C-alpha positions in Angstrom: 49.7 50.1 -1.8 49.2 50.8 1.9 45.4 51.3 1.6 45.2 48.1 -0.5 46.8 46.2 2.4 44.3 47.5 4.7 41.4 46.6 2.5 42.8 43.1 2.0 43.1 42.7 5.7 39.6 43.8 6.4 38.2 41.5 3.7 40.1 38.5 5.2 38.5 39.4 8.5 35.1 39.6 7.2 35.5 36.4 5.2 36.4 34.5 8.3 33.6 35.9 10.3 30.9 35.2 7.6 32.2 31.6 7.1 32.0 31.0 10.8 28.5 32.6 11.1 27.1 30.3 8.4 28.8 27.3 9.7 27.1 27.8 13.1 23.7 28.8 11.7 23.5 25.9 9.3 23.1 23.6 12.2 20.3 25.6 13.7 17.6 26.0 10.9 15.6 22.9 12.1 12.8 24.1 14.3 12.1 22.9 17.9 9.2 20.6 16.8 11.5 18.8 14.3 13.7 17.5 17.1 12.6 14.0 18.2 14.1 10.9 16.8 11.9 7.9 16.1 13.3 6.2 19.1 12.4 9.0 21.3 8.8 8.7 20.1 8.9 4.9 20.6 10.0 5.4 24.2 7.2 7.8 24.7 4.7 5.4 23.2 6.0 1.9 23.5 4.3 -0.7 21.4 2.8 1.8 19.0 5.2 1.2 16.1 4.6 -2.5 16.6 0.9 -2.1 16.3 1.2 0.1 13.2 3.5 -2.5 11.5 1.9 -5.6 12.8 4.9 -6.8 14.9 2.9 -8.4 17.6 1.7 -11.8 18.6 -1.4 -12.7 16.5 -2.8 -15.8 14.9 -2.3 -16.9 11.3 -5.0 -17.8 8.8 -4.1 -21.5 9.2 -4.9 -21.1 13.0 -8.4 -19.7 12.4 -9.2 -22.6 9.9 -8.1 -25.0 12.6 -10.3 -23.1 15.2 -13.4 -23.3 12.8 -13.0 -27.1 12.7 -12.2 -27.4 16.4 -15.1 -25.3 17.6 -17.6 -26.7 15.1 -16.8 -30.2 16.4 -17.1 -29.2 20.1 -20.2 -26.8 19.9 -23.5 -28.5 20.5 -25.4 -25.4 19.3 -25.0 -21.6 19.5 -27.5 -21.3 22.3 -26.0 -24.1 24.5 -22.3 -23.1 23.9 -22.3 -19.3 23.4 -18.6 -19.0 24.1 -17.7 -21.6 21.5 -20.0 -19.8 19.1 -18.3 -16.5 19.8 -14.8 -18.1 19.1 -16.2 -19.6 15.9 -17.7 -16.3 14.7 -14.5 -14.4 15.3 -12.6 -17.0 13.3 -15.0 -16.6 10.4 -14.5 -12.8 10.6 -10.8 -13.1 10.7 -10.9 -15.0 7.4 -13.2 -12.3 5.9 -16.3 -14.4 6.2 -18.2 -11.7 8.1 -21.7 -12.8 7.1 -21.2 -16.3 8.6 -19.9 -14.9 11.9 -22.9 -12.4 12.1 -25.4 -15.2 11.4 -24.0 -17.3 14.2 -23.9 -14.6 16.7 -27.5 -13.7 16.0 -28.4 -17.2 17.0 -26.6 -16.7 20.2 -28.2 -13.4 20.9 -31.7 -14.9 20.3 -31.0 -17.2 23.3 -28.9 -14.7 25.3 -30.1 -11.2 24.4 -28.0 -9.4 27.1 -24.8 -11.3 26.6 -22.0 -8.6 26.6 -19.4 -10.7 24.7 -21.8 -11.5 21.9 -23.0 -7.9 21.5 -19.4 -6.6 21.4 -18.4 -9.2 18.9 -21.4 -8.5 16.7 -20.6 -4.8 16.8 -17.1 -5.2 15.8 -17.8 -7.6 13.0 -20.5 -5.4 11.5 -17.9 -2.6 11.5 -15.4 -4.7 9.9 -17.9 -5.7 7.3 -18.5 -1.9 6.6 -21.7 -1.3 8.4 -20.7 1.3 11.1 -24.2 2.3 11.9 -25.5 -1.2 12.9 -22.0 -2.0 14.5 -22.3 1.1 16.6 -25.8 0.0 17.8 -24.5 -3.3 19.0 -21.4 -1.8 20.7 -23.6 0.7 22.6 -25.7 -2.1 23.9 -22.6 -3.9 25.0 -21.3 -0.7 26.9 -24.6 -0.4 28.6 -24.1 -3.8 30.1 -20.4 -3.6 30.9 -18.9 -0.1 30.4 -15.6 -0.8 31.9 -14.7 -4.0 29.9 -11.5 -4.0 27.9 -10.3 -0.8 29.7 -13.2 1.0 28.2 -12.2 0.2 24.6 -15.9 -0.2 23.3 -16.5 3.5 24.3 -13.9 4.7 21.8 -15.1 2.1 19.4 -18.6 3.7 19.5 -17.1 7.2 19.2 -15.0 6.2 16.2 -18.1 4.8 14.4 -20.0 8.1 15.2 -17.0 10.2 14.0 -16.8 8.4 10.6 -20.6 8.4 10.2 -21.1 12.2 11.0 -18.1 14.3 11.5 -15.1 13.0 9.4 -14.0 15.7 6.9 -12.4 15.1 3.4 -9.7 15.8 2.6 -8.1 15.1 5.9 -6.8 18.3 7.5 -3.3 16.7 7.7 -3.3 16.5 3.9 -3.9 20.2 3.4 -1.1 21.7 5.2 1.8 21.0 7.6 0.7 23.9 9.7 -1.8 21.8 11.6 0.9 20.8 13.9 2.2 24.4 14.3 1.5 25.9 16.8 0.6 23.2 19.3 -3.0 23.3 21.0 -4.7 22.7 17.8 -6.8 19.5 17.4 -8.1 17.8 14.3 -9.8 14.7 13.0 -10.7 12.0 15.6 -8.7 13.7 18.3 -10.8 16.9 18.1 -14.0 14.8 18.0 -13.1 12.9 21.1 -12.0 16.0 23.0 -15.1 18.0 22.1 -17.1 15.2 23.5 -15.3 15.7 26.7 -15.9 19.4 26.8 -12.8 20.9 25.0 -14.5 23.3 22.6 -11.6 25.6 21.6 -9.4 24.5 18.7 -6.6 26.7 20.2 -5.9 25.0 23.6 -3.3 26.8 25.7 -1.4 24.1 27.5 0.4 26.5 29.8 -2.8 28.4 30.8 -5.2 25.5 31.1 -6.1 24.0 34.5 -7.3 21.0 32.7 -4.1 20.1 30.8 -3.5 16.8 32.7 -7.1 15.8 32.1 -6.7 16.5 28.4 -3.6 14.3 28.3 -5.3 11.6 30.1 -8.2 11.6 27.7 -5.8 11.5 24.7 -3.9 8.5 26.4 -7.2 6.6 27.0 -8.4 7.2 23.4 -5.0 6.1 22.1 -5.1 3.0 24.2 -8.7 2.3 23.0 -7.6 2.5 19.3 -4.5 0.4 19.9 -6.7 -2.2 21.6 -9.0 -2.3 18.5 -6.0 -2.7 16.3 -4.8 -5.6 18.4 -8.2 -7.3 18.6 -9.7 -6.6 15.3 -7.6 -5.4 12.3 -4.2 -3.6 12.8 -4.0 -2.4 9.2 -7.6 -1.0 8.9 -7.7 2.6 7.6 -10.5 3.2 10.0 -8.0 2.6 12.9 -4.8 3.9 11.4 -6.2 7.3 10.6 -7.6 8.0 14.1 -4.4 6.9 15.7 -2.4 9.4 13.7 -4.9 12.1 14.7 -4.3 11.3 18.3 -0.5 11.1 18.0 -0.3 14.7 16.7 -2.8 16.1 19.2 -0.6 16.0 22.3 -0.2 19.5 23.7 3.4 20.0 23.5 6.3 18.9 21.1 7.7 16.9 23.9 4.5 14.9 24.1 3.5 14.1 20.4 4.8 11.6 18.0 4.9 13.1 14.4 7.1 10.3 12.9 4.8 7.7 14.2 1.7 9.6 13.0 3.5 9.9 9.6 3.6 6.2 9.5 -0.1 5.7 10.3 -1.1 8.1 7.5 1.3 6.4 5.1 0.0 3.0 5.9 -3.5 4.3 5.0 -2.1 5.3 1.6 -0.4 1.9 1.3 -3.4 -0.3 2.0 -6.0 1.8 0.2 -7.0 0.9 -3.4 -8.6 4.3 -4.2 -6.1 6.6 -5.9 -7.7 9.8 -4.3 -7.3 8.3 -0.8 -3.7 7.2 -1.6 -2.8 10.8 -2.7 -4.6 12.4 0.3 -2.8 10.3 2.8 0.6 10.5 1.1 0.2 14.3 1.4 -0.8 13.9 5.1 2.3 11.7 5.9 4.7 14.1 4.0 3.2 17.0 6.0 3.9 15.2 9.2 7.7 15.0 8.4 8.1 18.3 6.6 11.0 20.2 8.1 12.0 17.4 10.5 15.7 17.3 11.2 16.2 13.7 9.9 14.3 14.6 6.7 16.2 18.0 6.2 19.4 16.2 6.0 18.0 13.5 3.7 16.5 16.2 1.5 19.9 17.9 1.1 21.3 14.7 -0.4 18.4 13.6 -2.5 16.4 16.7 -3.4 13.3 18.6 -2.4 10.7 15.9 -3.1 12.5 13.0 -1.3 10.5 13.1 2.1 8.2 10.3 1.1 11.1 8.3 -0.4 12.8 8.1 3.0 9.5 7.5 4.9 8.6 4.7 2.5 12.0 3.1 2.7 12.0 3.3 6.6 8.5 2.0 7.0 8.9 -0.8 4.4 11.9 -2.0 6.3 10.0 -2.0 9.5 7.1 -3.8 7.9 9.5 -6.5 6.5 10.9 -7.0 10.0 7.4 -7.4 11.3 6.5 -9.9 8.6 9.5 -12.0 9.5 8.4 -11.9 13.1 4.9 -13.0 12.2 6.1 -15.7 9.7 7.8 -17.5 12.7 4.5 -17.6 14.5 2.6 -18.8 11.5 5.2 -21.6 11.0 4.8 -22.7 14.6 0.9 -22.8 14.2 1.2 -24.9 10.9 3.5 -27.3 12.6 1.3 -27.8 15.6 -1.7 -28.3 13.4 0.2 -31.0 11.4 1.2 -32.7 14.7 -2.4 -32.8 15.8 -1.8 -31.0 19.2 -4.2 -28.6 20.9 -3.1 -25.4 19.2 -4.7 -23.1 21.7 -2.8 -24.7 24.7 0.5 -25.0 22.9 0.3 -21.3 21.6 -0.5 -20.1 25.1 2.5 -21.9 26.6 4.9 -20.2 24.2 3.4 -16.7 23.3 1.9 -13.8 25.2 -1.3 -12.4 23.6 -2.4 -8.9 24.8 -1.8 -5.3 24.2 -0.3 -4.9 27.5 2.3 -7.7 26.8 3.0 -6.1 23.4 3.9 -2.8 25.2 6.0 -4.6 27.7 7.9 -6.5 25.0 8.4 -3.2 23.2 9.9 -1.7 26.4 12.3 -4.6 26.8 13.5 -4.1 23.1 14.0 -0.5 23.7 16.0 -1.2 26.8 18.6 -3.1 24.6 18.9 -0.3 22.1 21.5 2.2 22.2 19.8 5.6 23.1 19.1 7.8 20.1 18.3 11.2 21.7 19.0 14.8 20.9 18.5 16.2 24.4 16.2 19.1 25.4 15.4 21.1 22.2 14.8 24.3 24.2 18.1 24.0 26.0 19.7 23.2 22.7 18.1 26.1 21.1 19.5 28.4 23.8 22.9 26.9 23.3 22.8 27.4 19.6 21.7 31.0 20.2 24.7 31.5 22.4 26.9 30.0 19.7 25.5 32.4 17.2 26.2 35.4 19.5 29.6 34.0 20.0 30.1 33.6 16.2 29.1 37.3 15.7 31.5 38.4 18.5 34.3 36.3 17.0 33.7 37.8 13.6 33.9 41.3 14.9 37.1 40.3 16.8 38.6 38.9 13.6 37.7 42.2 11.8 39.3 44.3 14.6 42.4 42.1 14.6 42.7 42.4 10.8 42.3 46.1 11.0 45.0 46.5 13.8 47.3 44.2 11.9 47.0 46.4 8.8 47.3 49.5 10.7 50.6 48.3 12.3 52.0 47.4 8.9 51.1 50.8 7.5 52.5 52.5 10.6 55.8 50.6 10.5 56.3 51.3 6.8 55.6 55.0 7.3 58.1 55.1 10.1 60.8 53.8 7.7 
């Protein structure tokens, strides 16, 4: 009887200690790289989510139809009014009429063979039409004339065309394993191509040991801005731009620098807009690998099951896309009303809306400033705190066992005294 009391006391002590230990450790199984909230990534790269989802100031199809009529009336000839011809060609391209835009710009180029704007527009429209090789040739000619225009966007436009023509691998590395983001210092896809062009030959870059770390980050930032600029100017939901943006977002050298949830959205958008089933499957896998093990998705997976990562990502992204569509619909409604009223749509639009990548970024910063901060602190400090909690739990468990043993011993001793 006395020994059974002792065993019961020890069992109670062990039970409390084990329960406490698992309570603490259950909160610690998410890894350091799984820490950032989406808002933390948006603060790191303001305007990027807006570019991915199309929530930025852009013209409607009705506007481009109006522009075609307006510029056609005002233009004497492509050679005499090259700026109006450029406007007209871009309008054709925005409506999917690439061949008409190309033919018009070729007339301008015959009269003005070194006109930067025409060369850049020709290159872009050829790329949008699917001819990357010819598009790159025109973009390279434009760069030779004005290498610093559009914050160097055309430089990355040329690199992007070269990448897809020569170096792009299939399937995409992000679709093969979530390990491409672990450990940091590995580069893949367009990011690897750009960095190798700048002299970074190793695929295992040690951020702590490298003297060139800041230069690497500057190059990633410039490339990212170039791709965002192309999305703003050309086609924000083009797979040829979404995929490289994702590659750049995961390439940043530390987990405090990158943006895995934003990258997941770029890859998932490729899957959404692609008609080819193999491409859809490939980039759905890439998106799922970006959020695998993320703290937000771990919690969701507990509730919905092991295959629910894409379910959550899809629901979140579709909600963001719906918000963006509502935003754009208001702009389109304004432009339709102005056209019906017969006013100068360009002037009226400019008086109400901003229209640049920089303005989109500033508007995103203003929006973030109104939001309640959704942050989780420094993951390394939190990991240390959690480690101390685990140690405390173990000590507490042993203390409970000792207390139980002493309590049982005193009961046994008191009975024996009687």
